[in-house]
N, C-alpha and C positions, 0 to 999 in steps of 0.2 A: 257594819255588815257589808256595805258596798265596798269598803276598803279591802276586806278579805277576798271578795270576788275579783277585784282588780288585781290583787296580788296573785291569785290563782291563775288568771288569764295571762298575766305577764310571765309567770313561771312556766306555764304550758307552752307559750310561744318560744321561750328560750330553749326548752327541751326539744321542741319540734325543729328549731333552727339547727341545734347541735346534731340531731338525729339525721337530718336530711342534707347536711353540709357535704358529706362525701359524694352523695348522688349529684348534687349541684356541681361539684368540682369535676366529676367524671364527665358530665354533660358539657361543661365548659371546655375541657380538654378535647373531647370527642369532636366538637364543632370547630375547634381551632386547627386541628391537625388533619382535616379532610377525611374524617372517619377512621383515623389511626391514633387513638388516644395514647398509646404507649410508644409512638414513634415507629421506626422501621425495626421489626423483629423478624428473626429467621424462623421459617416454618419448622415444626417439630419433625424430627426424623430425617432431615436432609443432611445433617452433618454427623461425622463420627463423634462418639462420646465415650470417654473412659468409663464413666459410671454405667452407661448402657452395656458396654462390653463386659464389665465385671459382673453385672446382673445376669447377663445371658450365660456367662460361664458358670455362675453359681447355680442357676436354674438347671443347666445341663448336668452339672455335678450331682445335684439333688435327684434329678430324674434317673441318673445312672445308679445311684445308691438304692433308689426305690425299686428299680427293675431287677437288681441282683437278689433281692429278698424273695 
């Protein structure tokens, strides 16, 4: 009976370690890089993007089609 309990506790600890490993890794990287866990990243919207330009054109085209109806 106590062997079953020990196996259950060990299994639960392994599951908990696997579940919280990404959080621990993020905290480790966050503290190593002085609050920048992903390194130097460019802020959104500051640089031109082909995808953004195409999306804006598609939205403008769709609005034009809707306004004609």
